[in-house]
VEXDREN-2710 file (C-alpha; in Angstrom, 1 decimal):
% VEXDREN-2710
k/r/px/py/pz
1/MET/14.7/-31.2/-30.0
2/ASP/14.0/-27.6/-29.0
3/SER/11.5/-25.7/-31.3
4/PRO/13.2/-22.8/-33.3
5/ASP/12.6/-19.3/-32.0
6/PRO/10.0/-17.7/-34.6
7/LEU/11.3/-14.4/-34.0
8/GLY/15.0/-15.4/-34.8
9/PRO/17.9/-16.7/-32.7
10/SER/18.5/-13.5/-31.0
11/SER/15.2/-12.3/-30.2
12/SER/14.9/-13.9/-26.9
13/SER/18.3/-12.4/-25.7
14/GLY/17.2/-9.0/-27.2
15/ILE/13.6/-8.9/-25.6
16/ALA/15.6/-10.3/-22.2
17/LYS/18.0/-7.1/-22.5
18/LEU/15.3/-5.0/-23.2
19/SER/13.3/-6.1/-20.3
20/PHE/16.3/-5.9/-18.0
21/GLN/17.2/-2.2/-19.1
22/VAL/13.4/-1.2/-18.7
23/ASN/13.3/-2.8/-14.9
24/GLN/16.6/-1.2/-14.1
25/ARG/15.4/2.4/-15.2
26/LEU/12.1/1.9/-13.4
27/GLN/14.3/1.0/-10.1
28/VAL/16.5/4.1/-10.5
29/PHE/13.3/6.1/-11.0
30/LEU/11.5/4.5/-7.9
31/ASP/14.8/5.0/-5.9
32/ARG/14.9/8.6/-6.8
33/LEU/11.4/8.9/-5.8
34/SER/11.6/7.2/-2.6
35/PRO/12.6/10.0/-0.3
36/HIS/9.7/12.3/-1.7
37/ILE/6.7/11.3/0.4
38/THR/4.4/14.0/0.1
39/PRO/4.7/14.3/-3.8
40/ARG/4.4/10.5/-4.0
41/TRP/0.9/10.8/-2.1
42/VAL/-0.4/13.7/-3.8
43/ALA/0.1/11.5/-7.1
44/LEU/-1.6/8.8/-5.6
45/VAL/-4.5/11.0/-4.8
46/ILE/-4.7/12.4/-8.0
47/SER/-4.6/9.1/-9.9
48/VAL/-7.4/8.2/-7.4
49/LEU/-9.5/11.2/-8.4
50/LEU/-8.9/10.5/-12.2
51/TYR/-9.8/7.0/-11.9
52/ILE/-13.4/8.0/-9.9
53/ILE/-13.8/10.7/-12.8
54/ARG/-13.3/7.9/-15.4
55/VAL/-15.6/5.5/-13.7
56/TRP/-18.1/8.2/-13.1
57/LEU/-18.1/9.4/-16.8
58/VAL/-18.3/5.8/-18.2
59/ARG/-21.1/4.9/-15.7
60/GLY/-19.6/1.3/-15.3
61/PHE/-16.9/-0.8/-14.0
62/TYR/-18.2/-1.0/-10.6
63/ILE/-16.7/-4.6/-10.3
64/VAL/-13.3/-3.4/-10.9
65/SER/-13.7/-0.5/-8.4
66/TYR/-15.0/-3.2/-6.0
67/GLY/-11.9/-5.4/-6.5
68/LEU/-9.6/-2.1/-6.2
69/GLY/-11.2/-1.4/-3.1
70/ILE/-10.8/-4.6/-1.6
71/TYR/-7.0/-4.9/-2.8
72/ASN/-6.3/-1.3/-1.1
73/LEU/-8.0/-2.3/2.1
74/ASN/-5.8/-5.3/2.3
75/LEU/-2.7/-3.0/1.9
76/LEU/-4.1/-0.5/4.5
77/LEU/-4.4/-3.3/6.9
78/GLY/-0.8/-4.4/6.2
79/PHE/0.4/-0.7/6.7
80/LEU/-1.6/-0.4/9.9
81/THR/-0.5/-3.9/11.2
82/PRO/3.0/-4.5/13.2
83/GLN/5.5/-7.0/11.5
84/PHE/5.2/-9.3/14.4
85/ASP/1.7/-9.9/16.4
86/PRO/1.9/-9.8/20.0
87/ASP/-1.2/-12.1/20.0
88/SER/0.5/-15.0/18.1
89/GLU/4.3/-14.6/19.4
90/GLY/3.3/-16.3/22.7
91/PRO/4.7/-15.4/26.2
92/VAL/7.3/-12.8/26.3
93/LEU/9.8/-11.9/29.3
94/PRO/9.1/-8.8/31.4
95/THR/10.8/-5.7/30.3
96/LYS/11.4/-2.3/31.7
97/ALA/8.6/0.3/31.3
98/GLU/10.9/2.6/29.5
99/GLU/12.2/0.2/26.9
100/PHE/12.2/1.6/23.4
101/LYS/10.1/-0.7/21.1
102/PRO/9.9/1.0/17.4
103/PHE/6.7/0.1/15.5
104/VAL/8.0/-1.8/12.5
105/ARG/5.0/-2.2/9.8
106/ARG/4.1/-5.5/8.2
107/LEU/4.0/-3.6/4.9
108/PRO/6.4/-0.5/4.7
109/GLU/5.1/3.0/3.5
110/PHE/6.8/2.9/0.2
111/LYS/5.6/-0.5/-0.7
112/PHE/2.3/0.3/0.3
113/TRP/2.3/3.3/-2.0
114/TYR/3.8/1.5/-4.9
115/SER/1.2/-1.3/-4.7
116/SER/-1.4/1.3/-4.4
117/MET/-0.3/3.2/-7.4
118/LYS/-0.1/-0.1/-9.4
119/SER/-3.4/-1.1/-8.6
120/ILE/-5.0/2.2/-9.5
121/LEU/-3.1/2.3/-12.8
122/VAL/-4.2/-1.4/-13.7
123/GLY/-7.7/-0.5/-12.8
124/PHE/-7.7/2.8/-14.9
125/LEU/-6.4/0.6/-17.9
126/MET/-9.3/-2.0/-17.3
127/THR/-11.9/0.8/-17.8
128/PHE/-10.8/1.0/-21.5
129/PHE/-12.0/-2.6/-22.1
130/SER/-15.6/-3.4/-22.2
131/VAL/-14.9/-7.2/-21.0
132/PHE/-14.3/-5.8/-17.4
133/ASP/-17.6/-3.9/-17.3
134/VAL/-19.9/-6.3/-15.7
135/PRO/-23.3/-5.3/-15.1
136/VAL/-24.0/-5.1/-11.3
137/PHE/-26.2/-3.1/-9.1
138/TRP/-23.3/-1.1/-7.6
139/PRO/-25.1/0.5/-4.4
140/ILE/-25.0/-3.1/-2.9
141/LEU/-21.1/-3.5/-3.5
142/LEU/-20.6/0.0/-2.0
143/LEU/-22.7/-1.0/1.1
144/TYR/-20.9/-4.3/1.6
145/TRP/-17.5/-2.5/0.9
146/PHE/-18.1/0.1/3.6
147/ILE/-19.5/-2.6/6.1
148/LEU/-16.3/-4.5/5.3
149/PHE/-14.1/-1.4/6.1
150/PHE/-15.9/-0.5/9.4
151/VAL/-15.7/-3.9/10.7
152/THR/-12.2/-4.5/9.6
153/MET/-11.1/-1.1/11.0
154/LYS/-12.8/-1.6/14.2
155/ARG/-10.8/-4.8/14.8
156/GLN/-7.6/-3.2/13.9
157/ILE/-8.2/-0.3/16.4
158/MET/-9.3/-2.7/19.1
159/HIS/-6.0/-4.4/18.4
160/MET/-4.1/-1.1/18.6
161/ILE/-5.7/-0.2/21.8
162/LYS/-5.0/-3.7/23.3
163/HIS/-1.2/-3.8/22.6
164/LYS/-0.9/0.0/22.9
165/TYR/0.8/0.7/19.7
166/ILE/0.2/3.8/17.3
167/PRO/1.2/2.9/13.8
168/PHE/1.8/6.7/12.9
169/SER/4.7/9.0/13.8
170/PHE/3.0/12.3/14.0
171/GLY/2.6/13.4/18.0
172/LYS/5.2/11.1/19.1
173/LYS/8.6/12.2/20.9
174/ARG/11.6/12.9/18.9
175/TYR/14.9/12.2/20.2
176/THR/18.2/13.7/19.2
177/GLY/21.2/11.6/18.9
178/SER/23.2/13.1/21.4
179/GLY/21.7/12.4/24.7
180/ARG/19.6/10.1/26.0
181/GLY/15.8/11.3/27.0
182/LYS/16.3/14.5/25.4
183/SER/13.4/15.4/23.3
184/ASP/13.6/18.3/20.5
185/GLY/11.0/20.3/22.1
186/LYS/8.2/19.4/19.9
187/ASP/6.3/17.2/22.1
188/SER/4.1/18.3/25.1
189/GLN/4.3/16.5/28.2
END
């Protein structure tokens, strides 16, 4: 026999309906925000600065900050890594030297931004609860994070050099849709 709902017979459907409406409004907001790259990244930088100021003022929550750093480093690696790794795909057929191969990220830019923003907001909220303020000697965590960052970035840069890809679009040729091989004049040869 099912146990009765303590909030009433229509409370679970009301909560589901409210949850659906909130998720729908959030998705509409994110869809409208998607094309505005610069304002999104400015908002993320401001959020990070507010988080740093909060941690500095309360002089604690270094474990939370370390966890945020590791999580965002993982997101950065997904952003810089191609969707299909040439090392693990096996042998490929020879191709022309002029073949166009677009760089497809493992983690798209919007998802990278959105996940980073969520993590910073969750970390900021965690700084208001003393249960997350675990005493720790923070310089060791900071040193370990920098070592981890530099070793990981060195490996990623070596992978980029080995497979000759650049995960950023600035400095690359831009082609117009009208003719093959015509550039818009923004590149230097």
